[in-house]
One Martini backbone bead per residue (centre of mass of N, CA, C, O) as a GRO file, in nm:
protein
  366
    1MET     BB    1   0.090   0.036   0.023
    2HIS     BB    2   0.086   0.357  -0.026
    3ALA     BB    3   0.177   0.638   0.143
    4GLU     BB    4  -0.024   0.848   0.017
    5SER     BB    5  -0.281   0.730   0.156
    6PHE     BB    6  -0.145   0.862   0.450
    7ARG     BB    7  -0.081   1.172   0.432
    8THR     BB    8  -0.265   1.308   0.651
    9LEU     BB    9  -0.137   1.184   0.903
   10THR     BB   10   0.142   1.343   0.878
   11GLU     BB   11  -0.023   1.642   0.900
   12SER     BB   12  -0.097   1.562   1.192
   13LYS     BB   13  -0.200   1.577   1.527
   14GLY     BB   14  -0.211   1.454   1.829
   15PRO     BB   15  -0.427   1.261   1.928
   16PHE     BB   16  -0.545   0.947   1.826
   17ALA     BB   17  -0.836   0.776   1.679
   18SER     BB   18  -0.876   0.419   1.635
   19VAL     BB   19  -1.130   0.248   1.419
   20TYR     BB   20  -1.257  -0.106   1.416
   21TYR     BB   21  -1.533  -0.251   1.235
   22ASP     BB   22  -1.826  -0.416   1.182
   23ASP     BB   23  -2.028  -0.289   0.877
   24SER     BB   24  -2.257  -0.473   0.827
   25HIS     BB   25  -2.558  -0.494   0.589
   26ASP     BB   26  -2.730  -0.823   0.619
   27THR     BB   27  -2.979  -0.750   0.806
   28GLU     BB   28  -3.265  -0.654   0.971
   29ASP     BB   29  -3.088  -0.540   1.230
   30ALA     BB   30  -2.858  -0.340   1.138
   31ALA     BB   31  -2.929  -0.067   1.259
   32ALA     BB   32  -2.918  -0.165   1.558
   33GLN     BB   33  -2.633  -0.261   1.551
   34ARG     BB   34  -2.495  -0.002   1.493
   35GLU     BB   35  -2.570   0.136   1.757
   36LEU     BB   36  -2.432  -0.068   1.937
   37LYS     BB   37  -2.144  -0.041   1.832
   38TRP     BB   38  -2.115   0.266   1.906
   39ARG     BB   39  -2.149   0.233   2.216
   40ALA     BB   40  -1.893   0.069   2.245
   41ILE     BB   41  -1.695   0.270   2.122
   42HIS     BB   42  -1.757   0.511   2.304
   43GLY     BB   43  -1.670   0.381   2.568
   44GLU     BB   44  -1.373   0.335   2.477
   45LEU     BB   45  -1.301   0.624   2.429
   46GLU     BB   46  -1.351   0.735   2.708
   47GLN     BB   47  -1.171   0.544   2.868
   48GLN     BB   48  -0.909   0.650   2.675
   49GLY     BB   49  -0.941   0.979   2.650
   50ALA     BB   50  -1.123   1.106   2.444
   51SER     BB   51  -1.239   1.370   2.300
   52PRO     BB   52  -1.536   1.505   2.237
   53ASP     BB   53  -1.479   1.598   1.940
   54VAL     BB   54  -1.384   1.319   1.839
   55ILE     BB   55  -1.638   1.165   1.905
   56ASP     BB   56  -1.834   1.326   1.735
   57VAL     BB   57  -1.694   1.281   1.450
   58LEU     BB   58  -1.733   0.964   1.473
   59GLN     BB   59  -2.038   0.962   1.495
   60ARG     BB   60  -2.108   1.086   1.231
   61ALA     BB   61  -1.947   0.881   1.052
   62ILE     BB   62  -2.116   0.627   1.146
   63LEU     BB   63  -2.432   0.734   1.149
   64ASP     BB   64  -2.441   0.968   0.896
   65THR     BB   65  -2.390   0.731   0.696
   66PRO     BB   66  -2.413   0.520   0.466
   67PRO     BB   67  -2.440   0.207   0.445
   68ALA     BB   68  -2.338  -0.080   0.376
   69VAL     BB   69  -2.280  -0.349   0.139
   70GLY     BB   70  -2.310  -0.592   0.313
   71ARG     BB   71  -2.006  -0.716   0.369
   72SER     BB   72  -1.820  -0.525   0.617
   73GLY     BB   73  -1.579  -0.280   0.686
   74ARG     BB   74  -1.416  -0.041   0.905
   75GLY     BB   75  -1.195   0.261   0.903
   76LEU     BB   76  -1.078   0.504   1.156
   77VAL     BB   77  -0.933   0.838   1.172
   78ALA     BB   78  -0.887   1.068   1.441
   79SER     BB   79  -0.884   1.418   1.530
   80ALA     BB   80  -0.885   1.761   1.585
   81ASP     BB   81  -0.904   1.765   1.251
   82GLY     BB   82  -1.066   1.511   1.223
   83VAL     BB   83  -1.128   1.295   0.963
   84LEU     BB   84  -0.860   1.122   0.807
   85LEU     BB   85  -0.978   0.824   0.800
   86ASN     BB   86  -1.221   0.645   0.563
   87GLU     BB   87  -1.257   0.294   0.543
   88HIS     BB   88  -1.302   0.038   0.351
   89LEU     BB   89  -1.335  -0.314   0.410
   90ILE     BB   90  -1.317  -0.604   0.258
   91ARG     BB   91  -1.296  -0.719   0.549
   92PRO     BB   92  -1.394  -0.798   0.844
   93VAL     BB   93  -1.316  -0.762   1.145
   94GLU     BB   94  -1.267  -0.991   1.404
   95THR     BB   95  -1.163  -0.757   1.601
   96PRO     BB   96  -1.230  -0.492   1.754
   97ALA     BB   97  -1.070  -0.151   1.739
   98VAL     BB   98  -0.963   0.071   2.001
   99ARG     BB   99  -0.755   0.375   1.981
  100VAL     BB  100  -0.562   0.596   2.196
  101SER     BB  101  -0.302   0.787   2.044
  102THR     BB  102  -0.011   0.943   1.933
  103LEU     BB  103  -0.072   0.740   1.701
  104PRO     BB  104  -0.163   0.579   1.438
  105TYR     BB  105  -0.364   0.289   1.330
  106VAL     BB  106  -0.300   0.095   1.015
  107VAL     BB  107  -0.294  -0.217   0.976
  108PRO     BB  108  -0.598  -0.290   0.888
  109VAL     BB  109  -0.562  -0.127   0.625
  110VAL     BB  110  -0.339  -0.279   0.505
  111GLU     BB  111  -0.491  -0.568   0.509
  112HIS     BB  112  -0.823  -0.456   0.433
  113GLY     BB  113  -0.809  -0.209   0.262
  114ALA     BB  114  -0.900  -0.056  -0.021
  115LEU     BB  115  -0.765   0.198  -0.115
  116HIS     BB  116  -0.936   0.337  -0.389
  117PRO     BB  117  -0.971   0.666  -0.460
  118THR     BB  118  -0.939   0.605  -0.792
  119TYR     BB  119  -1.223   0.524  -0.998
  120VAL     BB  120  -1.389   0.360  -1.269
  121ILE     BB  121  -1.733   0.335  -1.396
  122VAL     BB  122  -1.855   0.167  -1.698
  123ALA     BB  123  -2.163   0.183  -1.864
  124VAL     BB  124  -2.213   0.010  -2.169
  125ASP     BB  125  -2.319   0.093  -2.498
  126HIS     BB  126  -2.422   0.193  -2.830
  127ALA     BB  127  -2.533   0.479  -2.700
  128GLY     BB  128  -2.313   0.467  -2.450
  129ALA     BB  129  -2.260   0.617  -2.115
  130ASP     BB  130  -2.212   0.544  -1.776
  131ILE     BB  131  -2.017   0.755  -1.542
  132ALA     BB  132  -1.816   0.671  -1.251
  133VAL     BB  133  -1.643   0.873  -1.013
  134HIS     BB  134  -1.406   0.751  -0.770
  135ARG     BB  135  -1.318   0.991  -0.503
  136ASP     BB  136  -1.262   1.037  -0.192
  137ARG     BB  137  -1.560   0.914  -0.130
  138LYS     BB  138  -1.658   1.010  -0.407
  139VAL     BB  139  -1.934   1.074  -0.667
  140GLN     BB  140  -1.914   1.117  -1.018
  141SER     BB  141  -2.167   1.174  -1.254
  142ASP     BB  142  -2.217   1.052  -1.605
  143SER     BB  143  -2.289   1.109  -1.961
  144VAL     BB  144  -2.274   0.951  -2.288
  145ASP     BB  145  -2.356   1.107  -2.616
  146GLY     BB  146  -2.277   1.072  -2.951
  147GLY     BB  147  -2.539   1.106  -3.153
  148GLY     BB  148  -2.595   0.813  -3.269
  149TYR     BB  149  -2.830   0.731  -3.527
  150PRO     BB  150  -2.935   0.446  -3.525
  151ILE     BB  151  -2.886   0.143  -3.327
  152HIS     BB  152  -3.126  -0.011  -3.455
  153LYS     BB  153  -3.262  -0.211  -3.667
  154ALA     BB  154  -3.521  -0.210  -3.870
  155SER     BB  155  -3.782  -0.434  -3.897
  156GLY     BB  156  -3.853  -0.301  -4.162
  157ALA     BB  157  -3.873  -0.190  -4.464
  158GLU     BB  158  -3.689   0.020  -4.684
  159THR     BB  159  -3.639   0.280  -4.860
  160PRO     BB  160  -3.499   0.323  -5.144
  161GLY     BB  161  -3.192   0.523  -5.104
  162TYR     BB  162  -3.105   0.505  -4.775
  163GLY     BB  163  -2.961   0.273  -4.723
  164ASP     BB  164  -2.811   0.071  -4.492
  165PRO     BB  165  -2.938   0.016  -4.173
  166GLN     BB  166  -2.715  -0.158  -4.051
  167ARG     BB  167  -2.466   0.035  -4.122
  168ARG     BB  168  -2.577   0.277  -3.971
  169SER     BB  169  -2.601   0.148  -3.691
  170MET     BB  170  -2.301   0.073  -3.664
  171GLU     BB  171  -2.191   0.360  -3.687
  172ALA     BB  172  -2.344   0.485  -3.454
  173GLY     BB  173  -2.214   0.302  -3.239
  174ARG     BB  174  -1.920   0.388  -3.294
  175LYS     BB  175  -1.957   0.682  -3.230
  176ASN     BB  176  -2.032   0.647  -2.938
  177LEU     BB  177  -1.768   0.497  -2.851
  178ARG     BB  178  -1.583   0.717  -2.912
  179ALA     BB  179  -1.692   0.919  -2.704
  180VAL     BB  180  -1.627   0.738  -2.466
  181ALA     BB  181  -1.313   0.725  -2.520
  182GLU     BB  182  -1.266   1.028  -2.490
  183ARG     BB  183  -1.351   1.050  -2.204
  184LEU     BB  184  -1.161   0.848  -2.075
  185ALA     BB  185  -0.900   1.006  -2.165
  186THR     BB  186  -0.954   1.257  -1.993
  187LEU     BB  187  -0.967   1.119  -1.723
  188VAL     BB  188  -0.690   0.998  -1.713
  189ASP     BB  189  -0.538   1.269  -1.746
  190GLU     BB  190  -0.661   1.409  -1.491
  191LEU     BB  191  -0.682   1.149  -1.258
  192SER     BB  192  -0.540   0.879  -1.267
  193PRO     BB  193  -0.659   0.600  -1.248
  194ASP     BB  194  -0.630   0.272  -1.151
  195VAL     BB  195  -0.935   0.193  -1.259
  196VAL     BB  196  -1.140   0.074  -1.545
  197PHE     BB  197  -1.458  -0.023  -1.518
  198VAL     BB  198  -1.642  -0.256  -1.730
  199VAL     BB  199  -1.992  -0.259  -1.811
  200GLY     BB  200  -2.185  -0.496  -1.991
  201GLU     BB  201  -2.248  -0.619  -2.269
  202VAL     BB  202  -2.029  -0.784  -2.454
  203GLN     BB  203  -2.024  -0.632  -2.729
  204SER     BB  204  -1.980  -0.351  -2.612
  205ARG     BB  205  -1.703  -0.418  -2.477
  206SER     BB  206  -1.570  -0.522  -2.744
  207ASP     BB  207  -1.615  -0.251  -2.915
  208LEU     BB  208  -1.451  -0.053  -2.730
  209THR     BB  209  -1.157  -0.146  -2.718
  210PRO     BB  210  -1.049  -0.034  -3.005
  211THR     BB  211  -1.112   0.284  -2.917
  212LEU     BB  212  -0.883   0.289  -2.728
  213GLU     BB  213  -0.636   0.409  -2.566
  214GLN     BB  214  -0.365   0.275  -2.421
  215ARG     BB  215  -0.377   0.417  -2.143
  216VAL     BB  216  -0.665   0.304  -2.105
  217ALA     BB  217  -0.642  -0.001  -2.158
  218ASP     BB  218  -0.439  -0.055  -1.920
  219ARG     BB  219  -0.702  -0.001  -1.702
  220ILE     BB  220  -0.885  -0.229  -1.783
  221VAL     BB  221  -1.177  -0.387  -1.636
  222GLU     BB  222  -1.391  -0.647  -1.688
  223LEU     BB  223  -1.740  -0.689  -1.601
  224GLU     BB  224  -1.978  -0.956  -1.568
  225ILE     BB  225  -2.232  -0.724  -1.528
  226GLY     BB  226  -2.475  -0.672  -1.674
  227ALA     BB  227  -2.657  -0.376  -1.798
  228ARG     BB  228  -2.711  -0.065  -1.841
  229HIS     BB  229  -3.051  -0.063  -1.849
  230SER     BB  230  -3.118  -0.331  -1.678
  231GLY     BB  231  -2.902  -0.366  -1.468
  232PHE     BB  232  -2.731  -0.398  -1.138
  233ASP     BB  233  -2.589  -0.534  -0.862
  234ASP     BB  234  -2.431  -0.362  -0.625
  235ALA     BB  235  -2.305  -0.585  -0.449
  236GLU     BB  236  -2.177  -0.739  -0.697
  237LEU     BB  237  -1.996  -0.497  -0.789
  238HIS     BB  238  -1.840  -0.453  -0.514
  239ARG     BB  239  -1.724  -0.740  -0.505
  240ALA     BB  240  -1.563  -0.722  -0.777
  241ILE     BB  241  -1.390  -0.481  -0.701
  242ASP     BB  242  -1.265  -0.609  -0.440
  243GLN     BB  243  -1.133  -0.845  -0.591
  244GLU     BB  244  -0.942  -0.691  -0.762
  245PHE     BB  245  -0.779  -0.553  -0.524
  246LEU     BB  246  -0.709  -0.805  -0.388
  247LYS     BB  247  -0.540  -0.927  -0.612
  248ARG     BB  248  -0.331  -0.696  -0.626
  249ARG     BB  249  -0.241  -0.738  -0.329
  250VAL     BB  250  -0.125  -1.013  -0.366
  251GLU     BB  251   0.078  -0.942  -0.587
  252VAL     BB  252   0.245  -0.753  -0.405
  253ILE     BB  253   0.316  -0.954  -0.187
  254ASP     BB  254   0.460  -1.158  -0.374
  255HIS     BB  255   0.678  -0.968  -0.460
  256ALA     BB  256   0.792  -0.891  -0.183
  257ALA     BB  257   0.866  -1.185  -0.105
  258GLN     BB  258   1.065  -1.229  -0.334
  259GLN     BB  259   1.263  -1.002  -0.253
  260PHE     BB  260   1.314  -1.091   0.039
  261SER     BB  261   1.421  -1.376  -0.025
  262GLN     BB  262   1.640  -1.313  -0.218
  263ALA     BB  263   1.807  -1.120  -0.041
  264THR     BB  264   1.844  -1.302   0.202
  265GLY     BB  265   1.984  -1.540   0.034
  266GLN     BB  266   2.216  -1.344  -0.094
  267GLN     BB  267   2.315  -1.117   0.089
  268SER     BB  268   2.279  -0.803  -0.033
  269GLY     BB  269   2.122  -0.587   0.171
  270LEU     BB  270   1.811  -0.566   0.061
  271ALA     BB  271   1.742  -0.687   0.366
  272VAL     BB  272   1.544  -0.690   0.658
  273GLU     BB  273   1.518  -0.804   1.010
  274GLY     BB  274   1.376  -0.686   1.274
  275LEU     BB  275   1.396  -0.435   1.471
  276ALA     BB  276   1.685  -0.322   1.444
  277GLY     BB  277   1.707  -0.326   1.127
  278VAL     BB  278   1.453  -0.156   1.067
  279CYS     BB  279   1.513   0.094   1.225
  280ALA     BB  280   1.782   0.153   1.080
  281ALA     BB  281   1.646   0.191   0.806
  282LEU     BB  282   1.458   0.422   0.879
  283ARG     BB  283   1.668   0.626   0.961
  284ALA     BB  284   1.792   0.614   0.655
  285GLY     BB  285   1.565   0.588   0.435
  286ALA     BB  286   1.570   0.266   0.301
  287VAL     BB  287   1.277   0.193   0.275
  288GLU     BB  288   1.050   0.049   0.038
  289THR     BB  289   0.924  -0.211   0.218
  290LEU     BB  290   0.704  -0.279   0.467
  291ILE     BB  291   0.687  -0.573   0.683
  292ILE     BB  292   0.390  -0.673   0.850
  293GLY     BB  293   0.328  -0.846   1.134
  294ASP     BB  294   0.342  -0.981   1.457
  295LEU     BB  295   0.395  -0.731   1.718
  296GLY     BB  296   0.211  -0.692   1.924
  297ASP     BB  297   0.322  -0.503   2.232
  298VAL     BB  298   0.562  -0.385   2.120
  299THR     BB  299   0.829  -0.155   2.185
  300VAL     BB  300   0.953   0.173   2.122
  301VAL     BB  301   1.184   0.430   2.055
  302ALA     BB  302   1.224   0.804   2.079
  303GLY     BB  303   1.254   1.107   2.010
  304GLU     BB  304   1.118   1.383   1.890
  305GLU     BB  305   1.158   1.214   1.638
  306LEU     BB  306   1.048   0.933   1.471
  307LEU     BB  307   1.328   0.882   1.300
  308THR     BB  308   1.464   0.788   1.593
  309VAL     BB  309   1.406   0.499   1.592
  310ALA     BB  310   1.414   0.229   1.848
  311PRO     BB  311   1.435  -0.069   2.026
  312ASN     BB  312   1.618   0.098   2.251
  313GLU     BB  313   1.790   0.312   2.466
  314ASN     BB  314   2.081   0.220   2.389
  315VAL     BB  315   2.069   0.288   2.084
  316LEU     BB  316   2.001   0.580   2.115
  317SER     BB  317   2.244   0.672   2.283
  318GLU     BB  318   2.459   0.602   2.077
  319LEU     BB  319   2.328   0.825   1.883
  320GLY     BB  320   2.275   1.091   2.075
  321THR     BB  321   1.974   1.030   2.191
  322ALA     BB  322   1.707   1.113   2.365
  323PRO     BB  323   1.443   0.949   2.522
  324THR     BB  324   1.088   1.065   2.472
  325GLN     BB  325   0.957   0.785   2.350
  326THR     BB  326   0.700   0.551   2.390
  327LEU     BB  327   0.606   0.295   2.139
  328ARG     BB  328   0.418   0.128   1.933
  329ALA     BB  329   0.534  -0.057   1.682
  330ASP     BB  330   0.251  -0.081   1.511
  331GLU     BB  331   0.272   0.256   1.479
  332ALA     BB  332   0.564   0.349   1.431
  333LEU     BB  333   0.675   0.200   1.179
  334PRO     BB  334   0.451   0.275   0.977
  335MET     BB  335   0.489   0.596   1.007
  336ALA     BB  336   0.793   0.603   0.937
  337ALA     BB  337   0.746   0.483   0.651
  338ILE     BB  338   0.550   0.700   0.545
  339SER     BB  339   0.743   0.953   0.583
  340THR     BB  340   0.947   0.810   0.343
  341GLY     BB  341   0.765   0.654   0.116
  342ALA     BB  342   0.685   0.380   0.197
  343ALA     BB  343   0.564   0.074   0.167
  344LEU     BB  344   0.285  -0.142   0.274
  345ILE     BB  345   0.273  -0.468   0.423
  346ARG     BB  346   0.096  -0.770   0.497
  347THR     BB  347   0.158  -1.062   0.617
  348ASP     BB  348   0.194  -1.392   0.541
  349GLU     BB  349   0.306  -1.715   0.509
  350ARG     BB  350   0.553  -1.622   0.313
  351ILE     BB  351   0.627  -1.432   0.574
  352THR     BB  352   0.866  -1.463   0.869
  353PRO     BB  353   0.988  -1.229   1.038
  354ASP     BB  354   1.162  -1.116   1.271
  355ASP     BB  355   0.957  -0.976   1.515
  356GLY     BB  356   0.732  -0.919   1.272
  357VAL     BB  357   0.975  -0.759   1.094
  358GLY     BB  358   1.034  -0.614   0.759
  359ALA     BB  359   1.254  -0.525   0.476
  360VAL     BB  360   1.277  -0.355   0.178
  361LEU     BB  361   1.540  -0.203   0.007
  362ARG     BB  362   1.697   0.058  -0.174
  363TYR     BB  363   1.961   0.016   0.005
  364PRO     BB  364   2.239  -0.057   0.150
  365LEU     BB  365   2.377  -0.063   0.442
  366PRO     BB  366   2.673   0.030   0.591
   0.00000   0.00000   0.00000
């Protein structure tokens, strides 16, 4: 997961309230369950000393927004500056988590967060397309009509001299699809979405592809869901989108696992593991990808700046820095990585680094 996804967290001051819970809306009593979940979260926030203002903004974010579609999880991070992170989780968290701390807690978002701030859904047919741009949890909808008619061949005989109605219909459809392709090229140039999802009947999707600029075609993912005007199930669409982003996440983890294993096996110096090695790499700004495993309740120390992070006071003293902060490792290490522009992944069974943390490096440490 790219550090840019968490940029607002590095620009705000704590304390932070981090909340993760099951936001599923798939039962008849889902609304009542939502209220009960909020009451439990509210109690935890109060017990841990969250300010009334932070509790208020979280209450609005949880109770005053549209419910999830089907099975879902949700993660929020808030401070005195308001809600800084509000993410749909691809999978509900197994255990709700509420923390009030000096630093944000982002590991559940790294593991389960959708974090696809900009993507496009295109419902296309030969008459045009309905386009929805999803960006920063907002949706902007538009329609494209290329002005090409008729789309369907007339069922009766045509008066001679007016040309082949089937050919006119095909050209009208191509004109409309070219208009859709032009709109998508503009959106890609302006917004650089990660993915352009295309839904619609097979022939329309197939005919759209040759009209696309290569930079657009490279971002296309076709979903075999419904058709433009006959409609499609929102829950099914969201599941398909989540599955695509989950697949991409697995590919990223697989790539990082290969890099880590290869660097470790070859002793190239391009990977480290364990608290001491990872802290040293973070201080040097050398981490390309932070690999987060099960860190438990382990703590680290730091001076006034987070990037002085060290596994213990002795290491920090050797660096000539006085320890002024004791921090949870599962909060401090991810935030230090984010501040240096490193990517973050959550480990699975493919990687088991020492102390539950490892890193792929940009360059070997001295």
